[in-house]
N, C-alpha and C positions, 0 to 999 in steps of 0.2 A: 260478713264478707269484707267489709271495709276495714275492720280492725285487723284481719289477717293480712290484707295488702299493706296496711300501714306498718305492721310488725315486720314483714319481709323487707319493706323499704328501709326501716330504721336499722335492721340487722345488717343489710347490705351497706348502708351509709357508714355504720360503725366499723365494718370490716375495711372499707375504703380508707377511712381516717386512720385506723391502726396500721394498715399497710403503708400508708404515706409516711407516718411517723417512723416506722421501722426502716423504710428505705432511705429516709432523710438521715437517720443516725448512721446507717451503713455507709452512705455516701460520704458523710463527714469523716468517719473512721478511715475509709479508703483514701480520701484526699489528704488527710493528715499523714498517713503512712507513706504515700507517694511523695509528699512534700519533704518529709524527713529523709527519705531515701535519696531524692534528688540533691538535697542540701549536702548530705554526707558524701555522695558520689562526686559532685562537681565543686565543692568548696573545701571539704576536709581532706578527702583522699589525695588530691594532688599535692597539698602541703605536706602530708605525711610521707608521700612517695619521694618528694624532693629532699626532705629532711633525712630519710633513710639512706638515699643515695649519697648525700653529702657526708653523713656519718660513716658510711662504708668507705668512702674515699679517704677521709681523714684517718680512720683506723688503719688503712692499708699503708699510709705513709709513716705512721709512728713506728718507732722501734718496738720490738716485742718486749713486753714487760716481763721482767724476771729479776732474779737476785743479782745485785752487782757483786764485784769481787770483794769489796769491803763487807758487804752483808754476809757473804759465804764465810769469810774468815771469822767474823764475829760469832756466827752460829757454830762453827766448828770448834771455836775456843771453848764454848760452853759457859762463859761467864754470865 
């Protein structure tokens, strides 16, 4: 009778230890994922957004790239 109770106690204790380890690993993974998401959202994304807007404004002010008159004449000459 005592050995059966001791076996049940040890099995329950083992399950509690394993569940604690699994939950600790799961908590670590979730916290790392949330930390990375917060870093990307509040540190990297604003810099990328500002850079994108600046590049769009610069591209709008530049003249359209194309062939100059001298380039067209050189190409049409065929040399």
